[in-house]
N, C-alpha and C positions, 0 to 999 in steps of 0.2 A: 266770525272766522276772518272776514274781511279786515276788520280792525286789528286782529292779530297779525296777519300778514304784512299788511301796511307797516306795522311796527317793525316785522322781522326784517324787511327789505331796508328800512332806515337804519336800524341796528347794525345790519351787515356792512353798509356803507360806512356808517359812523366809526366802525371799528377797524375795517380793514380796507377803506377806500383810498384812491379811486378804483372803482371796480366797473367791469362790464356787466350788461345783463346776464349774460350766460354765466359768469363768474358768482353773481348773487344768487341765481337759481341753484349752482351747484352747493353753496354754502348753506342755502335754507331749505333745499330739498324740494322746491316747486318747480314746475315746468317753465320754460323759457316764455311761453306765451303769458301764463298767469304773471309772471314777474313782470314782462312789459307793460301789461294793463297797470299794475300796481305803480309802476316807476311813472308812467304817464300822470297818474293822478297825483303823486307826490310832486313832480314837476310842476303841475299846474298849480299846486297850492304854494309853490315858492320854497319848497324844502329839499330838492334836489336839483342839480344842474348837470349838463352834459358837457365834457370837456373836449368831446371830438374821439377821433379814432384811437382805440388803445391797442397795446401788443403788435406795433408794427413788425413786419417782417415775418410773422407767422402764417402757416398755411390757413388759406380761406379768409372770408371778410371779416376784418376786425371789427369788434363791437365798439360802440361808443362809451367812453368811460363815465361813469357817475361819481360825482362828490356832493356832499352837503352844501347847500347855498350859503356862502359866506356873506350874502346880502339879503338874508331871509329872515325868519322868525329870530327872536332873541330873548334872552330872559333878565329880567331885572332883578338884582338882589340888594337888599340893604341892611344895614346892622345898626342897631342903636347901643354903642358902648356907654359905659359909665362916664367916659371923657372925651367921646369921639361920636361923630356919624360919618358912616361909610356907605358909597352906593356904587354897584358897578353893573355894566351891561356885557352880557355874555352871548356868543353866537353859537350856532348848533353843533359846532365843534368843541365847545367848552373853552373857547379862547376868549379871554377879557378884551374887549374892544374899547371900553370907556371905563374911566374910575375915577372918582373924587372923595375926598375925605376931608373932614374939618374937625376943628377942635370944638369942643360942647360940654360945657359943665352940666351934664345932664342930670346928676345927682342933685344938684342944688335947684332944680327948676321944676315948675309945674310940668305935668305930660303936655298940657295944650302947646307951649310955646316950643318945647321939644319937637313935637310931631310937625309943628308948623315948618321948623327948620329942616327937617327930613323932607318934608313933602316937597320943599322947594328945591332941595339937593336932587331929589327922584326927577322932578320936572326937567332939570338942567341936564342929567345924564340922559334922559328920554330923548331928550332933543339932540344932544350930540350924536347919539345912538342913530337916530333917524337920518341925521346929517351924512352918516357913513352908509346909509343905504338899509340898515337894520330896522326890524319892525318888532318892538316890544309887544310880547304877547302874555306877560304876567310879572306880577312882582311879589316877592317872599321878602320877609322881614326878621331878622334874628334879633332875639331880645334876651338878656341876661336874666331870665326868670321863668316861672311856671306860666304855661299858656294852656287854657282849656282846650280840650281836643276838638279839633273840626270849629274852631272859633277864631276870633281875632283879638279875644280879650285876654290881656295880662293879668291872671289871677293874683301872682304875687312876684314882685321883682325886688327883693330886699335892698340890694345895693344901687337901685335908683329910687328906693322908697315909693314905689308905685304899688297899687292894689285895686284890681278891679278896673283897669284901664283898657278901654276898647281902642285899639289902633286904628281900626278900620275907617271911621267916618273921614279924619284929615286926610289920609292916603288915597282913599276912593274919589276925593275931591279933587285931589292933583292930578290923576290919571283917570278920568271918568270911563267906566266899562271895561276897565283892566282886572282881571282875576287877581285877587290878593290873597295871600296866606301869611300867616305869623307862627313862628316856631322857635323854640330855644336855641339859643346859640350854640350849645354844645351838641345838639343835634344835627344842626347844619353844618358844624364844624366836622362830625364824624362823616356825613355824606360827601363832604368836600374831599375828606381823606380817603374814601372808596374810591371815588371817580377821579381824583386829581393828585393823589399823594404820591405817585411815582414808586410805590412799594414793586418789588419784583421778588416772588409773585404778589400780587395784592391780597392781603388777607380778607376773607370773607366774613370771619367771626373775631371780632375785636372790641375792646374797651377804649374809648376815646376821652381822655381827660384833658380838660382846658382850663384856662384861668383867666380872669381879669382881676377885680377886687375880689370876686369870689371864686369858688372852684365849681364846675360842673363836670358832667360825665355823661357820654351817651354808650349805649349798648348796640353792637350790630351783630345779628345772627343770619347767617346764610344770605348776608348782603343785604339785609332789611333792618330798619330800626325796630328796637324793643321799645314800645312807648308805654305799655302799662294801661291799666284800666282807664285811669283819666288822663293819660298823656304825661305823667309826671315822672316817668321812670328816670333814673340816671342822677339823682340828687347826691352825689357823692360827698359833696361839700359839707352835707348835714349828717353825715354818718359819725357818729361819737367815736372817737379814738382814745379818749380819756373821759369817761362818764363824770367824774368828780370836776371836770376842768372848768373853764370861765364860761358864763352864760353868753349865747349866741343871739344874733338877730332873730333867729327861727324861733326862739324860746328855749330851745334844748341846750345842754351844757357839753362842753368837750367836744363840740363838733370839728371835724377836719379843717374846716375853714378858721378857725381859732388859732390854729398852729402853721397851716400852710397858705393862707390867704395872703395877698400882698401887704395890707395893713399890718397882718400879724408878724410878718417878716421883716418888714422895716422897723416894728417896735423892737422885737427881738434882737435886730441887727444893730440897736443904738441910734437909729435914725429918727429924730424927732418929727411929728407930724407937720410942723411949721416948716421944717427943713425940706422935708419930702414934698410939700406943696410948692416951696418956693423956688421956682424956675423950672419944675418938672410938671407942668400941667399937659402938656403934649402926650397924645396916646402912645403908651408904652414906655414914657422917659422914666417912671419910677422903677420899673423893672431894669431899664437900662443903667439905672443908677446903683442897683443892687448888683448888676452882673459886672459893672465897673469897679466897685469897691471889692468885690469878691475877687476879680482878675488881679487887682493890684494889693492882694494879701491880708484885706482887713478880716482879722480872725473872728471879729465879733460878727460880722456879717457871714462868714463861711460857716461858723458854729449855728447861726439863725437857719442857714439854708440845709446843714445837714438835719437839724431837728425838723425842719419842714418836709425833708425828704423821707424820713422815718416815719412821720405821721401819715404820709402818703402811703408809704408801705404796708403799714398796719391797715388803713382803710381798704387798699386795693388787694390785700391778701384774701379779704373774705370774699371779695367780688371774684378773684380770679379762682378760689376754691369752689365757689358756686356755680359758676359758668364755664370754667375751663375754656377761656378764648385761647385764639392762636396769639393773639398780641395784646398788649396794651400800649396805646399811642399817646405819649406827651404832646399835646399841642398847645395853641395859644400862647398867653404869655409865660407859660412855663418852659417853653423851648429855649429862651436865652439862659436860663438858668439851670439846665439840664446838666452840664459839667459838675456843679456842685450839689445837685439833688439826687443824681442817679446812685451814687456809691451807698448812701443810707438807704435809699428805696429798695435797691436790690439786696442788698443785705436782710432787710426785714422779710422780703418775698422769699429769699432761701431760706430763711428760718422758719417761715409760716406756712408755705405751701405744702399740700398733703402728698404731691407728687414728688418723691425724693430725687427722681432723676432730672428734674427740670430746675435747672439753676435760675436765679432771679434775673441775671443779665441776658437769658435767652427769653424772657417773657417781654421785656421793655423795649420800645423803641422810640425815636424822636421824631415828629412830624418835620417835614420840610417846608410845610404851609405856614407855619408859625400863627401869628396873630391874624392872617388873612383868612384862615379857614372859614369862619361863620359867614363873611359875605360872599366868598366864593360858593360855598355849599348852597345859600340861598339862591343865587343866581342859577346855579348849576341844577338845583331841584325842579325850576321852571324849566329848564332845557329837557331835563330828564322826562318831564311829564309830555313835552312834546313827542320825543323820541318813543316813549312808551305807548302813546294813543295819539298819533297824528291826526286822526280823523276828528277828535274832539275840537281842533282849530276851526274847522269849516263850521261845525255845529255851534261853537261860541261866536261865530262871525268874525274871528280874530283875522 
């Protein structure tokens, strides 16, 4: 009960602060005496700070306003992309305080050197965060592949060409004693959408679709990720949309990724691989090239994007019919291409949804977070863990 009540107090201040003790008590239904005891404990652990008297000019002695400590615990989030590494530090208010990103040809290298570069970037961001008075209490890593449930093992990441890679040892060596989690980038992008997406109102049931080289998805039901038995739920990129289609890296045929993945769209748009690679190695630069060509009226690129949108619509129609979510959110690298993907995507949905009263354009929305979603969701997952169970910090010795 104490653990739950500590979390209730912290969440109240996070959502509505600054608040007085009396205001917190009114919001969560506890006595002022009980809240004062909980607040004192949270303040001792560096989670809350007092700003001084609140509500000046009102009758009675004003209470002391409480807010989250901006120089307290922080979450570290990292992302291993196909062509980049990113790390950020986020405070308890889910504000990014430090961020670093570097180009990195991760697809062409062995896992060891990639993880070594990431470990160095994590150390650098952690040191900068500490310089701002923050205290990193955990690290979460987003990867574009399947991660074994409750482990740090990347079972399979086709677009990195990784299989059975344990991300843990190199990163634990970078920051000894820091709790570490590893998750699929689409899952963490969906959590970022839930907490930081800026939707009004925020959907509690949605499908988040993201892309880099491949296409991933995550399903959020009542504000919680649907992970599946083995933690592999959401592999939208390997849903067959044309069973007689080309062979996919997963071993299947006609997968969505073969029609709506970055390389497939570049190929269909008449942009040779060498041209796409030449001068377009920076993160997101090939997507920017497609968007630029489409905006300039390149009909072949526009046709390729219409085809990709149609394939997405076919794959998502089954998902929407099965789960009936409030929204489908397009995120990641798909966001800059949304103007050319959406018409065909929404047309397919409108033709295939079982609810005739629900037009396709009522289902799909575009993320404001873009390609930052996975790294923000990674850091946010650490912060959310603190908000959900602040007592664990003391038990972990953080």
